[in-house]
C-alpha positions in Angstrom: -42.2 -80.3 -11.8 -41.9 -76.7 -10.8 -38.4 -74.7 -11.8 -37.2 -71.6 -10.1 -33.8 -69.6 -10.7 -32.1 -68.9 -6.9 -30.3 -65.5 -6.7 -27.6 -66.4 -4.6 -25.3 -63.5 -2.5 -22.9 -66.2 -0.6 -22.8 -70.1 0.4 -24.0 -69.6 4.0 -27.1 -68.5 2.8 -27.6 -70.5 0.5 -27.9 -73.8 2.8 -31.8 -73.4 4.0 -33.7 -71.9 1.0 -31.9 -74.5 -1.0 -33.0 -77.2 0.9 -36.4 -75.6 1.5 -37.1 -75.4 -2.3 -36.2 -78.8 -3.4 -38.4 -80.1 -0.1 -41.4 -78.5 -1.6 -40.8 -79.7 -4.9 -39.0 -77.0 -6.9 -35.9 -77.9 -9.4 -33.8 -75.2 -8.1 -30.9 -73.5 -10.7 -28.7 -71.4 -8.6 -27.5 -67.9 -9.6 -24.6 -65.5 -8.7 -25.0 -62.4 -9.7 -23.9 -59.6 -6.9 -21.8 -56.7 -8.5 -22.4 -54.9 -5.1 -19.9 -57.0 -2.9 -16.8 -55.0 -2.5 -13.8 -54.9 -2.3 -12.6 -57.5 -4.9 -11.0 -59.6 -2.6 -14.4 -60.0 -0.7 -16.3 -61.0 -4.0 -13.7 -63.9 -4.9 -13.6 -65.2 -1.1 -17.6 -65.4 -1.4 -17.7 -66.9 -5.1 -15.6 -69.4 -4.2 -17.2 -70.6 -1.3 -20.0 -70.8 -2.9 -18.2 -72.9 -6.3 -16.8 -75.1 -3.4 -20.4 -75.6 -1.8 -22.1 -76.1 -5.2 -19.7 -78.3 -6.3 -19.5 -80.5 -3.6 -23.2 -81.1 -3.2 -23.7 -81.2 -7.0 -25.9 -78.4 -6.9 -24.8 -76.6 -10.1 -24.5 -72.7 -10.3 -24.9 -70.2 -13.1 -22.3 -67.4 -12.7 -22.4 -63.7 -13.7 -19.0 -63.5 -15.2 -17.3 -60.3 -14.5 -16.9 -58.3 -11.5 -19.1 -55.2 -12.5 -19.2 -52.9 -9.5 -19.9 -49.9 -11.7 -23.6 -51.4 -12.1 -23.9 -51.2 -8.7 -22.5 -47.3 -8.6 -24.8 -46.4 -11.8 -27.6 -48.1 -10.1 -27.4 -46.1 -6.5 -25.6 -42.7 -7.8 -25.7 -41.2 -5.0 -28.4 -42.9 -2.8 -25.8 -44.3 -0.3 -28.0 -44.2 2.8 -30.0 -47.2 4.0 -32.5 -48.4 3.2 -32.8 -46.4 -0.2 -29.5 -48.1 -1.3 -30.2 -51.4 -0.3 -33.9 -51.2 -2.2 -32.0 -50.0 -5.5 -29.1 -52.7 -5.1 -32.1 -55.5 -4.3 -33.7 -54.1 -7.3 -30.7 -54.4 -9.4 -29.6 -57.9 -8.4 -33.5 -59.2 -8.9 -34.1 -57.4 -12.1 -31.1 -59.8 -13.5 -32.1 -62.8 -11.6 -35.6 -62.5 -13.6 -34.3 -62.0 -16.9 -31.8 -64.5 -16.4 -34.5 -66.8 -15.4 -36.5 -65.9 -18.6 -33.7 -66.3 -20.7 -33.1 -70.1 -19.0 -36.8 -71.1 -19.5 -37.4 -71.1 -16.0 -41.2 -70.0 -14.7 -40.1 -68.4 -11.3 -37.1 -66.8 -9.2 -36.2 -65.9 -5.8 -33.4 -64.8 -3.8 -31.5 -66.0 -0.6 -31.7 -62.3 0.6 -34.7 -63.6 2.2 -32.8 -65.7 4.6 -31.1 -63.0 6.5 -33.0 -61.5 9.5 -31.2 -58.3 8.8 -32.8 -57.5 5.4 -36.2 -56.1 4.9 -38.3 -59.1 4.0 -41.6 -56.5 3.2 -39.3 -54.7 0.7 -37.7 -57.3 -0.9 -41.0 -59.3 -1.3 -42.6 -56.3 -3.0 -39.6 -55.4 -5.2 -39.6 -59.0 -6.6 -43.3 -59.2 -7.1 -43.0 -55.8 -8.9 -40.2 -57.2 -10.9 -42.4 -60.5 -11.8 -45.3 -58.6 -12.9 -43.0 -56.6 -14.9 -41.1 -59.3 -16.5 -44.3 -62.0 -17.0 -42.7 -64.3 -14.5 -43.4 -65.7 -10.8 -41.8 -64.2 -8.0 -41.6 -67.3 -5.1 -41.7 -65.9 -1.8 -40.8 -67.6 1.0 -39.9 -65.8 4.4 -36.3 -68.2 4.4 -35.2 -66.1 7.6 -36.7 -69.1 9.7 -33.7 -71.3 8.7 -31.0 -68.5 9.1 -29.7 -70.2 12.8 -29.7 -73.5 11.3 -28.2 -72.6 8.0 -25.5 -70.2 10.1 -24.6 -73.1 12.5 -23.8 -75.6 9.4 -22.1 -73.2 7.8 -19.5 -72.8 10.7 -19.4 -76.3 11.3 -18.5 -77.0 7.5 -15.8 -74.1 7.6 -17.5 -72.2 5.2 -16.1 -68.4 4.4 -18.8 -66.1 6.8 -18.6 -62.6 5.7 -19.1 -60.1 8.3 -20.9 -57.7 6.4 -23.9 -57.3 3.8 -21.5 -57.0 1.0 -20.9 -53.0 -0.4 -18.7 -50.8 0.3 -21.2 -49.0 2.3 -22.3 -51.8 4.6 -18.5 -52.6 5.0 -17.8 -49.2 6.7 -21.3 -49.2 8.9 -19.9 -52.8 10.3 -16.6 -50.8 11.3 -17.5 -47.5 12.1 -19.8 -46.7 14.6 -21.3 -43.5 13.1 -22.4 -44.9 9.8 -24.6 -48.1 11.3 -28.3 -47.5 11.7 -29.9 -44.9 14.2 -31.8 -48.4 15.9 -28.8 -50.7 16.4 
């Protein structure tokens, strides 16, 4: 049986990728590593929702312990604008995921970041594949965004916590302050 470490950003984004991966024959191990999430109350809320969902469904979850916000700020340094900040953030989280997959003896990794239609699929795929090549492991790419609406609707129905921004301080600022939004919005 194929196995994959699934980097999970939040419970609602887990719904479709987990179902898809198990349907196509993967044994899935879920992994939470998201030092970009700010503030700490948001981090705790997302993690609690994820733990609740995985417990109820007996999915299992590996959590990178500690709130390591410094990892995020060290990685992005002064690159606070999109898309560079996002690329660095994705790279940081996918690198850690690939290393964790190898540590756990799994032969592939992927991410729920691919479920969001608001994320750059091409860039995430390229970053994942480059990391995979460097680490000698497989990055499993699938455009999970096809299941975004279905999963979002299910999350609402289940009463899951639905965040209002990607996770980092800068995406939160862009959510609430128009002058920080992408030019094409």
